[in-house]
N, C-alpha and C positions, 0 to 999 in steps of 0.2 A: 539572465536566464537563457539557456541555449541547449544544444545537444553537442556532445563531444565524441570524438572517435580517433583512433590511431593504430599504429603498428610499431612494434619494437623488434629489431633484428639484432644479429650478432656482429654487424659491421656495415653492411651495405645500406644505401639509402632506399627507403620504400618509394615506390612509384607515386608521383603526385596524383596521377589519374586514379589510383586505388583509393587514396584519401578522398578525392572528389566524389567517387562513387559512394563511399561510406557515408559521407555527409549529405549527399543528394537524397538518399532514401529517408532521411529524417528532416527534410526541409521544413516540414510543418512545425518542428520544434524551434526553428529560427529563421523566419522568412525575411529578416532585415539585413542579412549579409552572412559572409563566411570568412574564415581565416585559416592559414596553414603555416606550419613550420616543418621543413624537411631537411634532415642532416644525416650524416652517417650514423646508423644505429636507430634512428627514430623518425617517425612522421606523426605530427599532431594536426588534427583538424577540428573545426567547430562550425556550427550554425548559430547565428545570434538572433535572439528576440530582445530588442533594445528596450530596457526598462529604466536603468540608472546610467547617468553619464552618457547621454545619447550621442554627443559629438565625438568624444575621445575614449569611449569604452570598448573599442574593438579588441579582439583577442586573435592570436596568442599574445600574452604579456610576458615581459622579461624582467630580470633584475638589472641593476645599474651596469654590471659588467657584461651583460649579454650572455652569461653562461648558464642561466636557468630560464627555461621557457615553459609556459603554463597555459592550459585551457581549463575552464571550469564551467559547470552547469549549476546554477542556483543563485542564492543571495546570502551575503554575509551581513548580518544585522548589526554587529558591533564594529563594523569597519571604520567608522569615524574615530572611535576610541583607539583602535589599533593603529590607525593612520597617524594620530597625534603622537603615540609612543614611538613609532618608526621615524617620524620627522625629528623628534627630540634626539634620536640616535644618529641623525645625519642623512637619512634617506630622503630622496626627492622623488616627485611623482609627476607624470605627464598629464594625467587626467584627474577626475574628481570622484571616480567610482570605487567599487569594492574589489575588482579583479586584481588590480596592481599590488594590493597589499600581500597577496599570496606568495609570490616569489621572494619578496623582501622578508616576510616572516620566515620563510625557509632559510634564507641567508642567516637570520639571527638565531633560529631555534632548531634547524635541521628537521628531523622527522617528528619532533614535538610540536611543530607549528600548528597542526590541525586541532590540538587540544585547546588552542587559544581562540578558535572560531566558534561563534554563536550564529548558527544559520543552517540552511539546507544546502548541501553541496555534494557534487561528484567532481573530483579533481584529478587531472593528469598533469604531471610535472616532470620535465626532463632536465636532469643535471648533467651537462655535457662534460664537466670535469671528472665526476665519478662514473660517468657513463651509466647513469641510473635513472630508470623510469619509476615514478611513484604514482600509484593509484590509491585513492581513498574516498570514502563516503562518510556522510554525517552520522551522528549518533544512532538514530533509529532508521536510517535508510530512506529518508524522504525522497531523495533523488537517486535514480537507478544507475547502475554501472555493471556491465557485463564484460567478460573476457574469455579468451580461449588460447590454448597453446597448440599450434599446428605447424608442421614443417619447420620446426626450429624457431618460429616467430611467435610473438605475443600480440594478439589482436584485442582491441577493446572498443566499447561504444556505449552510448546512452541507451541504445536499443539493440536487440539481437539482430535486427535487419542490417545494422552496420557491419557486423561480423560476417553475416551471410553474403553481403555484397562484395566482401574481400576474399571470399572462399576460405574463410577462417574456421569453418566447421565441416566435418564429414557428413553431418546431417542425420546421424543415427539417433534413434529415440533412447532416452534414458529410462529404463523401466521404473526406477525409483521415482523419477519425476512424474511419470504417468500415474503411478499409484497415488502419489500425493495429490495430483490434480483431481482424480476421481474421489478421493477420500475427503479432501479439505477444500476443493475448488481452486487451489493455487499450489505452486511449488515453493519449497522452503529453501532459503539460502544455505549453502551455495548451489543447490540443485536447480537445474532448469529442465525443460523437456528435451533438450539436446544433450547427448552424452558427453560432449566435449566443450560445452559452453557453461560457464559458471557465473555466479553473482559474487561481486565483492561483498564481504560481510559488512554490515553497518558497524560504525565505530572502529574500523580497522584500516590498516594500510597494507598494500602489497608493493614490493620493490622487485624490479627486474634489472639485473646487472649481468650483461654478457651471457644470458641464458639461464641464470640462476634466479629462482623465484623465492622470495622470503615474505613472511606475513607477520604483522604485529598489531597490537591493539592500543588505541588511545583512550577508549572509554568502554565500560562494560556495565550492562544493565544488571548483571548478576552480583555486582559488588554490594555488600551489605550497607544499608543506609541507616544512620542513627535517627531515631524518631524524635520529632520536635516535642517539647514539653512546655506548653504555654496555654493560657486561658483561651477558650473557644472564641470569644469576641476578638481578641488580639490576633488569633490565627486567621479568622475569617477576613479581617481587614488586611492582613498581610497577603492573603491569597488574592483578594480583590485587586490590590495595588499591583501585585506581580503580574496577574493576567492583563491588567490594563496597560502596564508598561510594555509588556510583550506586544500587545496590539499597536501601541504607539511606535515601537521600533519597526514593526512590519508594515507601517503605512508609508515608509519612505519609498518614493517612486517619482519618476519624471514623466510618467504616463498615467492615464486615467485608471482609477482603482475602485473596487467595490467589494461586496461580500455575498457569498451564498447564504440564503436565509431559509431554512427548512421550517422554522417555527418550533423546533426542538430546543432544549435547554442550551446546548453547547453553542449553536450558531446564534441564538438570541442573546446570549451573554456577550459574544464577540461584537455583535451589532450595538449593544448597549455601551460597551467600552469604546467602540468607534465613535459613537455620537458624543461621548464625553470628551474625547481628545482631538476630534477633527474640527478644523476651522470651518468646514462646510458640511452640509447634510450628506451623510453616506449614501451611496448607491447600493441597493440590495436587489437580489434576484431569487425568484422562487418558481418552481414548477409543480404542477399538480396533475391529477388524473381524473378521468370521468368516473372511475370506480372510487367512491368516496372513502372506502376502507384503506386505499393506498394514497390518499391525498391529505396534505396538511396545510393547504393554502390559507384557510381561515385563521389558523394560528400564526402563520407568517405575517398575515395582514395586520393582526393585532399588534405584533412586535413592531412592524414598520410604522404604524400609526403612533405608537407610544414613543418611539425613538425619533420620529420625524425624518425618516429616510425618504429618498427618492426611489420609490419601489417599482419593480418591474416583475410581472408574473405572467405565466402562460399555463393553460391547460393542455397537456400533451395528448394529441389525438393523431399522431402520424402513422404512416404505414411502417411498422417496425421491421418488417422483412426488407423494406427498401433501405433502412438504416443499417441492417446487418453487415453488408460489405464494408461500410466505413468503420464499424466497430472492430471487425475482424482484422482490418488492415493495421490496427494498432496493437493487436494481441499476438505479436510474434513470440511473446512469452505468455501463454494463455492463462486467463482467469475466467472461471465459470460462474462468477457472481452475477446474478441477474441485473444488478443495479448498474452495470456498465452502460446500459442504454440511457436511463435518465441522467447519469453522470455526464455522458457526452452531450446530451441535448441541453442541459442547463449550462454547460460550459459554452456551447455555441450561442445560446441566448445571451449570456453575460458578455461574450466577446464582441457582440455588436455594439456594446457601450463602453467596455473597459478592456485593459490589457492584463490587469492583475486582479485577483479575487481572493479574499480571505475565506478559509474553510474551517469548520469546527472539528475536524478529525483529531482524534487523540483524547478527547474529553472522556469518552466512555471507558477507555482502558486505564486512564490515570485516576479516575474518580469513581469507579464501580458503577457504570451506567447500564450494563447489560442484564437481561433477564436471567442469564445463566448463573450469575452470582447469587441472586435471590433464590432461584430454583434449587441450587446446591444446598442452601441452608434448609429449605423445606424438605428436601430429600433426606437429609441427615436426621431431621426431627421426626418426620412422619413415616418414612418407609424402611429405614434401617432396622427397626425392631420387628417388622412384620415377618412371620414365617414364610419361607419360600413358597409353599403351596398356596397360601392366601394371596401372596403377591401375584402368582401366576393366574389366579382366578380374576383378580382385578385387571390384569393385562388383557385377558380374554374378553372381559366385558368392555374394556376401552376400545377394542377393535370393532365393536358393534355400534359405537357412536359414529354417526355420519360425519363425513368431512365437508366443511363449508367451502364456498367459492371465494369468500372474502379473504383479506390478508391474514386475519387471525380468527380462530374459532376454537370453541371448547374442545372439539374432537381432535383438531390438529395439535393443540398444545398439550392435551392430556397424553396423547400417544408419545410425543417427543419427550415429555417429562418422564414417563415410565421407562421408555427406552434408555434414557440417560441414567436413570437410577440403577439400571442393571449393568452399567459400565464400570470398569475399574475406577477406584476413587479419584485418581489423578486425571481421568478423562471426563468425569461427570460434568464439570463446568462447561465443557464443549459440546454438550448434548444438542445444541442448536446448530453446531458448526461442523459436525461429522456426518458425511452422507454416504459412506460405504463402510459397513460393519464387517467383521471377520467372516460371519456366516455367508453374507452376500458376496464377499470377495472370493470365497472358495467356490461359489457357484458361477460367478461371472468370469473369472480368469481361467484360461486354458492352462493345463498342467505345466507346460514348459515355461510359460510366462510367470506363473506362480512360483516355480522353482528358482527363477532368476532373482527373486526378491528375498531379502532378509527382512526381519521384523523391525524395520527402521522407522517407519512412519509413526508408529505408536510411541517409540522411544523419544521422538521429538517433543511430544507433549509432556512426557514425564520429566524431561530435562528442563522444562520451563520452571520447575519448582526449586531448582538448585539455589541454595543460599538464602532461603526465606524462612527456614526453621518451621515452627508450628503455626505460623500465620497463613492459614489456608487461602484466605481471600487475597492476600498480597501475592501468593504464588499464582493464583488464577489470573490476576491482573497483569503480572509480569509475563506470564505465558502468552496472554493475548497481545501484549505489546510486541513480543518477539515474533509471534506467528500471525494472528489475524490482522493486526494493524500494519506491521512491517511488510507482510507478504501478500496481503489482499487489498486492504483499503488504500494504502499509500501508492502502490503501483497502479491501481485502477484509476485513482484521481490524477496521478501524473500522466498516464497514457491518454486518458480521455480529455483532459484539459489541454495538454500539449498538442493533441490532434487538432485542436481549435486555435492553436497559437496563443493560448491563455496561460498565464502563470498563476498557479494556485499556491497560496501560502498558508501555513498551519501554526497559528500563534500558540496553541496548547503544547506544541513540541519545541517551543523556545527553551533553551538550556535552563534558564532560571525557573520556568514553570515546571519542567520535568524534575529538577532537583528538589523543589519544594514539594511537589506532589508525592514523590517517593519517600519523603520524610514525614508525611502525614499518616497517623495511625489509621489502620483499616476500619476500626469501629466508628471513625468520624466520616467515612465515605459511605458506608452502608449501615444505617442506624434506624432501628425500629421499622424495618421494612422500607425505608426511604433511601433510594439510591442517590448518589452524588449529594449527600446531605450537607457536607461542608461547603461544596461549591454553590449550592442553592442559598445557604446561609450567607455566603460572601456577597451575593448580589441581591439580597433582600432590599426592597425599596427602589431598586433600579429597573425592575421589570414587573409587569402585572403579575399578581398572585396566581392567576390561572395558568400562566406560562411556567412559572417556577414550580408549580405543583404537578405539571404534566409528567406522564410516564414516557418510556422509550417507544418510538414508532419504527424508526429505521427507514432506509431509502431503498425500496424494493419494487418489483414488478410482478404482475399476476401471471407468471410463467406457467404455473400449474393449470391455469385456464387456457392459456394460449396453446399448450401442447394438445389440448383436446379440441381446439377450434382452429384459429388462424394458422397455427404452426404445425398442425397434425400431419399434413402431407410432407413437410420438410423433415419431420422426425422420422417418418417411415422411409423417406428417400435416403436419409443418412444412415439409419440404424437397420440396414437390411443384410440379408445373409451373404450377399456378394461382397460387401465391404468387410464383413467380419472374416470371411474366408481369405480375403487379401491380407488383412492384418495378421491373422493367426494368433490373436491375443485374447479374444472374448468368445464366450459361448453364445451363439446367436439365439438358441432356444430359450436361454434364460432371459436375454434382453427382450425377446418377444413376450415372455411372461410379464416382465416389468411394464411393458407398454400396455398390454391388455388390462392389467390391474389398475393402471393409472387411468385409462380410458373408462373403465367401469366405476371409477371414483371409490374403489374400496381401499386404495392406498394412494398416497401422494409420493410419487417417485420423481417429481419434476427436477430435483437437484441432480440426481444421478443421471437421469436421461439427458438433461441439458449438458452436463459435463461430458458425456459420451459424444453428444453432437458437436460440442466445441472442439473436442479432440479431432474428430474427423474433418471438420471445417479447417482447423489449423493445419492438419497433415496435408490436406489438398492444396493449401496456399503456401505453406512455408517448408514442408517436409520434403526437401529435395531427394533424400534417401530415407524417408521416415518409415518405409516399410521394413527397414532393418532395425532390429532392437539390439542395442549394445549390451555388453555385460554390465551387471550391477556391481560396481567395484568400490563403492563408497564405504568408508569405515562406519560401523554401527555407532 
């Protein structure tokens, strides 16, 4: 695990000092050392967090001939099997870890090498014979990789900060990226908030050869998957063993390892699997909050006791405003998800004991765990047949229901449900995840900014349903795998864990688990109102019934209350007329209306208000020329 960075040119050698700067800004990703390769046409750099092969696992690594050099961020979980195959073909190795297999796999398979990897990875590989730089990311983009083209050079890094440190960006805002941030709370690959910085697509590769950039794919989520046809007990057992083996693979480490334990189904299953395959009691880590509607500590404690873990928990009562600078320092590609705060704090807590932690991310998207899936079915059954005037009356009555201060409340959920039911069919499943509707966009954006945008953000959601035919639930889950998981959850966990020099692993995104999950029929995932039905079935008897029967809680923060109390002055400081005049992007009068409605508790605008605050905080920290808005040039 580490951070990688580099520069490719058309012939000259990049300055070693530039590579050093690019790596120093992400020292938190790899406090245990660094490594560089500089040659005509390329410079590779990395920061190392030593996890496997502590003595001989330094990077860059090379092939036997010294013609291929590689740096990579992540873990290859099937490296032992691949290593045996390569040894049988005559390859030799200096160390015992996973990084050395990459250049040798490239020798054997060329650009097909990444399809052989089961793991999480961002890789940069330089082939000096072909004068070719290869950049690639894992299937779902667990590990980040950014790049830019400027002044005839290609710059890349695990963080946008790396590219900024090398002056690899002009610093102009991408209007599409900003629209995505305010609508979804994140930007969607390849877009970032900088007009000239892009994300490498998950499951793809990029090559740079003397200034020519090419792209290809080694795995696609959109590819149709034949459904399994087997008895439920047999399928449940296969799923249990597949998840358990994925956990076993991901326990490989030469440093202390544990698991995040929220008390929800996904993390509880991983801990149960850990306790089954570990030789020693697993270490588990949980955080809670004084507001019990946001805390799941008692459920986590139940799982820890049942599985016999060495459990650590904390009730978080810090000054979150004091934590804000640490959070912002990692969000050079901003995410407006409230849960960045507890994610950072639980990572810091775990890092005091371990260097690696398993995380339950991916279970909801693969096995239908979100409210939106069930809400969509209710919408189709209960609301689609209602005449428009009657539905309008129901929506007016819903606005009279008071909003509660807790995490969930009838008024909060009813309003979001009805708002979602009014959306186009392909958007309805994202009713909980869209925070800027078209009518608000028209009032928020100034006319020039609005004209710079095509209708591309909404088309991203529709495209998530490609290739799934009439299976609406499968389309929703695949859309969330491509958007919410890949663009919000995974980058958030990566940024906040690596800020603490902690490696987070995600067993649900093991290749074999993904392949099996995509081949399971949707009606086995959401059955009779029970979400994750087949996953619960697979682990019956291995966890307490009360845990397996729990609903989805989520990992969030009471931001709606903070904006009316502790963070109210910060909100007004950031969202003021002077800032909006400088931006030239937003209508200050409309934002003032949003704040007044939120403070009066007639509406919950916390998501949009916080996203606007995040943008201004990001601009002040990272936007060297962010007052300039670039042209929106992306293809629809």
